[in-house]
DRENZAPA-204613 format. One record per residue: residue in one letter; x, y, z of N, C-alpha, C in turn. Coordinates in steps of 0.001 Angstrom, whole numbers, padded with zeros to 6 digits, always signed. Each point is the difference from the previous one (the first is absolute). Layout:
// residues N
aXYZXYZXYZ;...
// end
This chain:
// residues 307
m+133809+028125-168582+000103+000996-001017-000947-000102-001082;v-000225-001205-000364-000932-000112-001143-001350+000224+000499;v-000457-000420+001056-001237+000176+000666-000220+001561+000159;a+000985+000738+000545-000247+001405+000289-000137+000695-001330;m+000760-000372-001007+000011+000723-001173-001282-000273-000862;s-000459-001200-000062-001225-000466-000641-001412+000408+000645;s+000183+000249+001272-001063+000130+000858-000953+001409-000447;t+000894+000740-000672-000799+001344-000372-000868-000160-001170;c-000016-001118-000618-000933-000303-001189-001492+000348+000499;p-000754+000762-000555-001319+000063+000444-001020-001201-000691;g-001263-000014+000606-000813-000782-000834+000237-001551+000496;l-000875-000855-000424-000042-001607+000343+000877-000592-000931;y+000218+000446-001207+000495-000800-001047+001140+000567-000818;c+000686+001128+000586+001150+000668-000712+001279-000540+000824;g+000988-000067-000784+001275-000648+000367+001164+000266-000736;r+001030-000107+000468+001452+000160-000682+000521-001263-000548;m+000712+000085-001064+000769-001126-000495+001319-000395+000668;m+000177-001265+000071+001226-000539+000569+000953-000350-001143;v+001166+000673+000021+001016-000292-000877+001322-000284+000542;n+000339-001100-000380+001517-000557+000672+000003+000025+001525;g-001229-000288+000486+000069+000023+001669-000321+001244+000540;s-000256+001139-000666-000143+001212+000677-001325+000716-000775;v-000845+000778+000748-001129+000564-000471+000383+001245-000777;e-000479+000044-001151+000360+001085-000847-001354+000622-000670;g+000036+001170-000631-001063+000724-000640-000985+000639+000970;e-001076+000621-000608-001001+000624+000568-001188-001002+000304;c-000887+000363+001039-001068-000909+000067-000890+000101-001212;g-000430-001172-000321-000946-000104-001042-000760-001468-000035;v-000417-000309-001245-000596-001285-000236+001018-001233-000150;c-000232-000965+000525+000887-001172-000087-000285-000634-001368;p+001027-000751-000616-000208-000460-001240-000820-001237+000213;r-000686-000490-001142-000983-001200-000103+000758-001183+000507;g-000597-000567+000957+000486-001233+000720+000602+000298+001381;e+000076+001334+000363+000460+000429+001095-001002+000805+000895;r+000258-000007+001379-000801+000759+000851+000782+000544+001110;a-000543+001292+000488+000847+000705+001011-000280-000784+001343;n+000904-000098+000829-000098-000898+001235-000234+001022+001209;i+000052-000446+001112-000187+000962+001235+000929+001028-000089;q+001256-000159-000397+001006+000984-000072+000045+000945-001180;k-001231-000195-000713-000039+000741-001411+001123-000226-001081;v+000349-001166+000047+001014-000521-000954-000704-001023-000925;c+000288+000146-001493-000638-000837-000908+000489-001364+000206;e-000720-000994+000232+000454-001336-000022-000685-000975-001053;a+000762-000759-000552-000622-001008-001019-000985-000914+000727;c-000998-000314-000646-000975-000996+000364+000457-001412-000261;t+000342-000828+000982+000642-001213-000010-000681-001103+000693;e-001271+000338+000577-000644-000979+000763-000916-000709-000871;s-000386-001175+000400-000923-001063-000735-001399+000441+000384;p-001067-000114-000649-001345+000513+000321-000471-001005+001016;e-000707+000434+000905-000803-000602+000918-001107-000926-000598;l-000576-000913+000649-000985-000931-000439-001218+000985-000336;y-000309+000816+000860-001143+000966-000278+000150+000742-001464;d+001257+000417-000168+000222+000718-001254-000032-000947-001278;w+000323-001176+000081-000367-001015-001112-001330-000277-000056;l-000616-000024+000999-001563-000136-000067-000732+001071-000768;y+000563+001263+000451-000621+001107-000792+000259+000031-001363;l+001247-000324-000491+000483-000133-001356-000789-001105-000709;g-000325-001127+000814-000733-001154-000519-001678+000555-000442;f-000378+000841+000973-001266+000563-000178-000069+001011-001200;m+000898+000733-000083-000013+000982-001274+000349-000792-001251;a+000746-001158+000113+000117-000727-001106-001264-000849-000523;l-000872-000424+001145-001142-000737-000401-001176+000964-000444;l+000013+001153+000121-001048+000901-000366-000168-000040-001586;p+000862+000265-000775-000145-000345-001443-000375-001202-000403;l+000492-001147+000523-000340-001177-000229-001452-000455+000091;v-000400+000398+001275-001512-000170+000314-000811+000785-000980;l+000252+001131-000335-000719+000955-000818+000006-000618-001535;h+001084-000507-000302+000182-000649-001331-000983-001319+000018;w-000052-000866+001056-000717-001224+000143-001783+000488-000057;f-000074+001148+000600-001386+000428+000271-000527+000341-001538;f+000569+000864-000536-000408+000561-001366+000152-001055-001271;i+000831-000940+000298+000017-001045-001028-001250-000926+000088;e-000332-000327+001400-001144-000573+000194-001255+000632-000339;w-000042+001369+000201-001069+000735-000314-000480+000092-001449;y+001282+000199-000854-000135+000112-001261-000063-001154-001048;s+000507-001151+000671+000100-001315-000682-001377-000560-000471;g-000836-000041+001166-001267-000602-000336+000048-001528+000217;k-001106-000693+000086+000165-001408+000122+000189-000666-001058;k-000125+000551-001294+000305-000671-001195+001595+000022-000408;s+000548+000701+000611+001465+000114-000478+000940-001095+000722;s+000758-000683-000839+000833-001136+000447+001348+000680+000450;s+000317+001060-000317+001284+000695+000197+000212+000692+001408;a-001110-000042+000860+000074+000555+001161+001054-000365+000990;l+000232-001335+000081+000977-000614+000824+001404+000411-000534;l+000234-000136-001204+001328+000203-000615+000215+001502+000236;q-000861+000898-000120+000316+001342+000345+000296+000304+001451;h-000580-000753+001109+000116-000025+001192+001540-000329+000251;v+000438-001095-000693+001179-000455+000279+001183+000983-000582;t-000421+000546-001319+000904+000936-000548+000151+001226+000921;a-001110+000659+000576+000051+000985+000938+000880-000299+001292;m+000008-001082+000520+000883-000382+001025+001636-000194-000374;l-000068-000518-001277+001465-000110-000439+000732+001586-000167;e-000944+000820-000650+000436+001309-000014+000501+000670+001211;c-001015-000088+000993+000253+000650+001395+001279-000691+000637;s+000053-001299-000151+001255-000736+000610+001219+000359-000647;m+000034+000004-001337+001228+000517-000692+000303+001451+000325;s-001029+000875+000046+000375+001377+000343+000533+000132+001585;a-000419-000814+000870+000439+000019+001386+001413-000336-000112;v+000398-001083-000747+001289-000566+000035+001000+000964-000667;v-000362+000673-001074+000821+000950-000669+000174+001268+000886;t-001034+000361+000696+000078+001093+000845+000972-000023+001138;l-000137-001363+000598+001046-000222+001200+001347-000040-000715;l+000245-000393-001334+001422-000250-000495+000570+001340-000306;v-000830+001009-000226+000607+001261-000473+000248+000998+001177;t-000687-000505+001186+000178+000784+001151+001277-000421+000871;e+000618+000918+000570+001255-000274+000889-000338-001060+000994;p+000835-001104+000057+001233-000184-000799-000548-000471-001318;v+000686+000561-001222-000519-000402-001174+000479-001507-000239;g-000961-000720-000789+000281-001430-000288-000298-000897+001090;m-000719+000240+001024-000268-000886+001114-001576+000196+000498;l-000544-001062+000238-001438+000140+000525-000122+000343+001321;s+000681+001166+000454-000092+000573+001300+000207+001474-000154;i-000314+000796+000860-000145+001427-000042+000806+000521+001230;y+000646+001115+000045+000399+000898+001111-000986+000947+000403;s-000218+000275+001192-001132+000877+000334+000272+000790+001142;c-000696+001121+000319+000034+000870+001105-001078-000292+000703;r-000050-000113+001319-001159-000560+000793-000954+001410+000203;v-001284-000343-000178-000984+001014+000263-000202+000115+001407;q+000075+001349+000385-000115+000394+001417-001182+000734+000271;m-000543+000597-000854-001254+000831+000361-000552+000378-001359;l-001486+000444+000043-000574+000116-001144+000609+001092-000865;s+000646+001073+000610+000548+001163-000795+001084-000432-000890;d+000737-001103+000309+000966-000608-000853-000457-000210-001551;w-001561-000184-000125-000328-000138-001474-000308+001336-000509;y+000004+001066+000552-000385+001412-000445+000959+001039+000336;t+001321-000280-000179+000974+000868+000310-000019+001347-000557;m-000746-000042-001270-000215+001423-000737-000690+000935+000874;l-000757-000542+000941-000839+000937+001030+000956+000488+001059;y+001131-000312+000133+000657+000189+001158+001507+000845-000394;n+000016+000657-001184+001186+000763-000281-000032+001296+000860;p+001158+000050+000888-000084+001243+000877+000364+001402-000630;s-000526+000918+000672+000447+001334-000212+000762+000642+001201;p+001316-000062+000016+000756+000386+001133-000156+001613+000286;d-000133+000758-001156-000040+001483+000241-001381+000361-000245;y-000914-000902-000149-001411+000236-000318-000415+000779-001271;v+001119-000025-000850-000170+000602-001288+000511-000963-001100;n+001086-000631+000164+000478-000802-001100-000195-001515+000547;t-000403-000838-000858-000375-001373+000322+001187-000952-000431;l+000364-000785+000880+001160-000936-000065-000622-001394-000547;h+000142-000361-001312-000674-001133-000607+000814-001252+000399;c-000600-000762+000729+000573-001296+000435-000909-001167-000295;t-000837+000106-001134-000865-000979-000241+000592-001285-000480;q-000095-001030+000434+000588-001377-000328-000878-001246+000230;e+000596-001035-000276-000744-001301+000189+000543-000620+001368;a-000458+000573+001232+000451-000463+001297-000398-001535+000074;v-001032-000512-000739-000459-001367+000268+000479-000803-001173;y+001262+000336-000515+000556-000614-001199+000082-001573+000227;p-000422-000827-000957-000598+000387-001220-001359-000313-000094;l-000719-000098+001056-001426-000214+000123-001001+000857-000788;y+000403+001267-000162-000808+000880-000794+000042-000164-001574;t+001328-000143-000470+000049-000018-001390+000107-001350-000527;i+000224-000973+000639+000162-001326-000500-001443-000437-000466;v-001099+000527+000745-001400-000370-000475-000233+000731-001419;l+000546+001056-000124-000183+000722-001164+000630-000631-001179;i+001183-000376+000273+000861-000853-001038-000727-001247-000431;y-000482-000598+001078-000709-001242-000294-001181+000076-000832;y-000813+000968+000305-001183+000390-000795+000460+000164-001470;a+000996+000866-000209+000431+000224-001296+000334-001173-000839;f+000754-001021+000761+000503-001333-000626-001452-000627-000320;c-001126-000064+000877-000984-000745-000264-000748+000498-001200;l-000049+001262-000079-000828+000678-001358+000873-000380-001273;v+001341-000011+000138+000859-000364-001295-000266-001402-000391;l-000047-000896+000989-000064-001367-000404-001384-000315-000329;m-000975+000724+000473-001440-000363-000347-000059+000457-001672;m+000447+001142-000169-000240+000559-001309+000989-000926-001089;l+000917-000680+000419+000894-000832-000676-000699-001470-000432;l-000590-000372+001165-000522-001415+000073-001617-000160-000308;r-000593+000741+000972-001557-000245-000271-000642+000283-001253;p+000206+001056-000843-000702+000107-001162+000177-001141-000971;l+001258-000481-000212+000117-001258-000756-000731-001218+000401;l+000064-000266+001300-000824-001069+000544-001595+000114-000079;v-000462+001162+000308-001453+000301-000412-000414-000027-001153;k+000814+000292-000957-000520+000232-001540+000048-001543-000382;k+000729-000868+000419+000161-001356-000647-000916-001047+000957;m-000208+000338+001172-000576-001027+000913-001439+000450+000476;a-000371+001232-000188-001388+000507+000601-001239-000287-000936;c-000063-001269-000116-001277-000723-000697-001147+000269+000767;g-001200+000349-000829-001121+000108+000859-000389+001647+000335;l+000963+000863-000281-000123+001325+000409-000019+000745-001468;g-000623+001180-000012-000036+000798-001090+001326+000873-000109;k+000332+000551-001101+001158+000591-000233+000026+001310+001095;s-001005+000558+000188-000074+001095+001052+000135-000365+001342;d-000261-001226+000343+000009-000531+001413+001203-000550+000280;r+000712-000588-000741+001213-000888+000423+001010+000829+000461;f+000244+001334-000178+000908+000825+000325-000395+001006+001432;k-001232-000277+000381-000429+000763+001047+000836-000130+001311;s+000280-001336+000263+000914+000031+001182+001224+000658+000023;i+000549+000215-001212+001316+000624-000048-000300+001529+000024;y-001110+000311-000601-000308+001605+000081-000252+000311+001485;a-000686-000893+000812-000225+000300+001327+001411+000028+000787;a+001046-000710-000405+001249+000103+000633+000585+001267-000277;l-000239+000811-001151+000563+001249-000472-000674+001054+000939;y-001042-000285+000691-000707+000877+001015+000514-000009+001253;f-000003-001430+000587+000270-000245+001284+001551+000179+000437;f+000963-000296-001037+001362+000368+000232+000267+001458+000362;p-000408+000816-000532+000113+001480+000278-000615+000323+001393;i-001197-000605+000202-000483+000205+001439+000668-000542+001037;l+000523-001243-000356+000984-000759+001224+001160+000932+000184;t+000579+000502-001085+001147+001037+000109-000107+001168+000804;v-001329+000631-000153-000111+001187+000611-000360-000305+001476;l-000578-001250+000180-000351-000580+001410+001450-000139+000800;q+000721-000491-000788+001365-000296+000693+000758+001309+000336;a+000029+000884-000965+000640+001258-000020-000559+000947+001216;v-001311-000018+000229-000648+000897+000814-000336-000769+001446;g-000413-001112-000140-000253-000926+001103+000744-000851+000699;g+001277-000266-000683+000966-001056+000469+000100-000189+001397;g+000194+001111+000729+000347+000009+001345-001308-000649+000940;l-001237+000551-000383-001097-000333+000513-000314-001528-000218;l+000270-000486-001122-000256-001440-000415+000858-000879+000662;y+001301+000644+000219+000958-000966+000802-000367-000369+001423;y-000941+001042+000499-000365-000306+001540-001332-000747-000165;a-000697+000221-001035-001425-000421+000060-000395-001185-000870;f+001059-000444-000681-000266-001013-000905-000597-001375+000665;p+000520-000443+001057-000331-001176+000688-001560+000075+000252;y-000561+000996+000396-001540+000140+000377-000649+000235-001334;i+000698+000660-001056-000877-000124-001283-000119-001344-000439;i+001004-000839+000090-000039-001432-000427-001222-000621+000596;l-000098+000086+001300-000825-000868+000737-001356+000716-000310;v-000378+001222-000141-001294+000497-000218-000527-000325-001421;l+000885+000288-001042-000293-000311-001304-000239-001505-000090;s+000735-000890+000413-000065-001454-000187-001339-000475+000678;l-000362+000655+001226-001233-000423+000588-001255+000368-000884;v+000201+001284-000331-001150+000617-000739-000270-000690-001401;t+001024-000345-000741-000040-000655-001269-000440-001503+000215;l+000410-000584+001045-000458-001402+000130-001388-000172+000376;a-000575+001118+000818-001206+000005+000265-000994+000231-001050;v+000427+000893-000907-000788+000490-001141-000110-001229-001109;y+001288-000674-000008+000107-001199-001098-000954-001120+000551;m+000021-000486+001177-000737-001065+000475-001370+000440+000006;s-000485+001299+000111-001339+000415+000001-000493-000043-001409;a+000719+000414-000996-000394+000038-001473+000061-001419-000409;s+000741-000886+000392+000095-001314-000315-001103-000954+000519;e-000662+000625+001087-000975-000650+000661+000500-001395+000743;i+001126+000387+000538+000758-001241+000845-000626-000154+001279;q-000791-000985+000255-000665-000112+001422+000381-001149+000708;s+000949-000964-000520+000502-001161+000729+001146-000387-000628;f+000780-000955+000637+001262-000498-000495-000109-000834-001254;k-001411-000379-000289-000088-000677-001266-000030+000805-000999;n-000690+001139-000028-000069+001114-000841+001489+000403-000346;l+000679+000238+001180+001504+000337-000221+000805-000831-000845;a-000120-001305+000265+000940-000977-000764-000700-000349-001411;a-001062+000584-000284-000760-000426-001378+000970+000202-001076;k+000701+001400+000158+000920+000403-001263+001348+000298+000467;k+001043-000328-000814+001354+000044+000427+000237+001522-000001;k-000654+000824-000688+000360+001509-000140-000444+000568+001372;r-000859-000535+000640-000531+000626+001360+001183-000492+001127;l+000455-001000-000254+001034-000684+001121+001364+000946-000274;v+000264+000261-001417+001193+000828-000131-000218+001365+000416;v-001151+000736-000182-000374+001261+000687+000149-000051+001525;l-000519-001148+000643-000042-000044+001413+001565-000101+000469;f+000690-000824-000557+001450-000077+000423+000827+001061-000272;s-000341+000809-000996+000752+001243-000202-000408+000954+001060;h-001179+000185+000392-000411+000893+001124+000650-000457+001322;w+000128-001332+000141+000633-000470+001261+001493+000544-000079;l+000579-000244-001137+001509+000546-000145+000011+001436+000394;l-000879+000853-000399+000085+001545+000172-000292+000184+001447;h-000921-000897+000776-000269+000262+001433+001294-000285+000658;a+000640-001015-000209+001337-000423+000568+001079+001053-000218;y+000018+000559-001119+000760+000985-000258+000089+001191+000685;g-001384+000377+000177-000433+001200+000898+000517-000262+001420;i-000324-001228+000447+000116-000262+001470+001632-000112+000157;i+000836-000525-000686+001382+000143-000009+000389+001460+000002;s-000553+000596-000901+000598+001474-000077-000320+000849+001153;i-001060-000382+000642-000398+000873+001221+000973-000549+001161;s-000040-001375+000218+000868-000422+001247+001491+000114-000327;r+000556-000093-001089+001316+000001-000585+000764-001111+000563;l-000588-001041+000827+000437-000993+000359+001130+000058+000904;d-000123+001046+000846+000919+000485+001007+000191-001154+001071;k-001168-000514+000380+000003-001143+000859-000793-001171-000521;l+000859-000971-000641-000723-001165-000715-001002-000672+000895;e+000378-000408+001285-001003-000820+000729-001160+000786+000270;q-000193+001380-000115-001249+000676+000198-000540+000176-001362;d+000698+000386-000995-000653+000370-001286-000332-001040-001013;i+000790-001163+000118-000361-001194-000904-001483-000436+000195;p-000487-000132+001311-001315-000550+000269-001026+000863-000686;l+000307+001410-000270-000998+000813-000702-000511-000445-001227;l+000919-000628-000809-000292-000497-001192-001166-000950-000073;a-000352-000576+001130-001123-000842+000170-001389+000706-000361;l+000121+001420+000223-001197+000793-000334-000345+000076-001463;v+000939-000265-000892-000072+000128-001466-001190-000445-000509;p-000524-001338+000187-001217-000482-000434-001332+000513+000631;g+000206+000812+001148-001142+000436+000793-001066+000694-000717;p+000244+001030-000848-000956+000759-000781-000824-000835-000850;a+000605-000987-000775-000825-000810-000977-000877-000884+000910;l+000615-000569+001013-000808-001064+000791-001260+000729+000760;f+000281+001332+000353-001036+000830+000688-001084+000207-001016;y+000383+000405-001349-000967+000315-000864-000803-001142-000321;i+000530-001177-000198-000824-001229-000375-000831-000459+001092;a+000622+000159+001289-001012-000221+001249-001167+000769+000059;t+000103+001473-000199-001055+000889+000051-000888-000271-001231;a+000456-000333-001041-000788-000413-001228-000964-000979+000413;k+000387-001116+000687-000829-001068+000291-001244+000545+001010;f+000327+000849+000721-001121+000467+000811-000786+000916-000525;t+000532+000798-000918-000928+001085-000651-000917-000579-001132;e+000582-000973-000697-000802-000753-001056-001303-000400+000386;p-000350-000805+000945-001239-000366+000367-001066+001182+000239;s+000488+001023+000664-000712+001081+000241-000511+000770-001257;r+000961-000101-001047-000303+000646-001312-001110-000724-000629;i+000335-001245+000139-001083-000992-000902-001538+000211+000609;l+000004-000018+001393-001188+000264+000804-000661+001220-000338;s+000915+001146-000169-000565+001288-000302-000567+000121-001526;e+000645-000539-000950-000434-000204-001273-001201-000832-000098;g-000319-001139+000732-001086-000706-000024-001173+000710+000649;g+000287+000805+001105-000888+000887+000383-000576+000805-000869;n+000830+000803-000632-000484+000931-001069-000826-000458-001006;g+000295-001415-000380-000629-000567-001059-001462-000213+000311;h-000201-000311+001385-001504-000192+000381-000496+001308+000282;
// end
């Protein structure tokens, strides 16, 4: 009886409310935290996120942290002794924001979340699938079908911005020695630009990022590692180990490589997926190996031009 009554709901995401064990009301949008099932009845999202969902949330959480670190390093300069402390503060801000975001999300007060599973790309863009049964009036059923993967990222960015504005200016004002008054707050000004950009990126392209982020991680980590090693003129393992900062950058990129590989494989078959992590050092080793072969030819060409 429930199936027959509710099957008349048009569209992909319209449903009826379940009240006291019976379906009541007209077809419409389900409340936040619920989603229409196959029978077009609104059901509460009570499942736990899959590993891939957590990896996606981790990727979106890492974006502001990486951007913070980049702009802190960019504007701090070599003379500033506060860069390391600012890096630690940025990590603290993002970590606290992540914890608070999890605590305020259902179930409130716990470091876990309830979620509705992502089934297809259209789940991220329900506003584009509001049906028009009579081809005149539109039945608005826009909802967060991927609850809470869409809004939890926006909430996290809001907490990151608030904590940054509360903590960072005081720290920078007291500790940013070696920087002029106009330079010491530039990393904060940069965050005021990239947070709105990240918000729009999530609001518009959240669904695309959900499916593409493992490949984005791999491509960006490979490109940035190659650019860094080339700019630092690293052509041997001796050059690589000459500075601790180079090793930190290398291991950071290796962690990103591993993150991307795990996100792609999803560790569905451990016996087949775990060996793929052996590929993590591959790009760096390949770069150093090719640099050894290209260096002699470059010296010879320069010597020939000199004669």
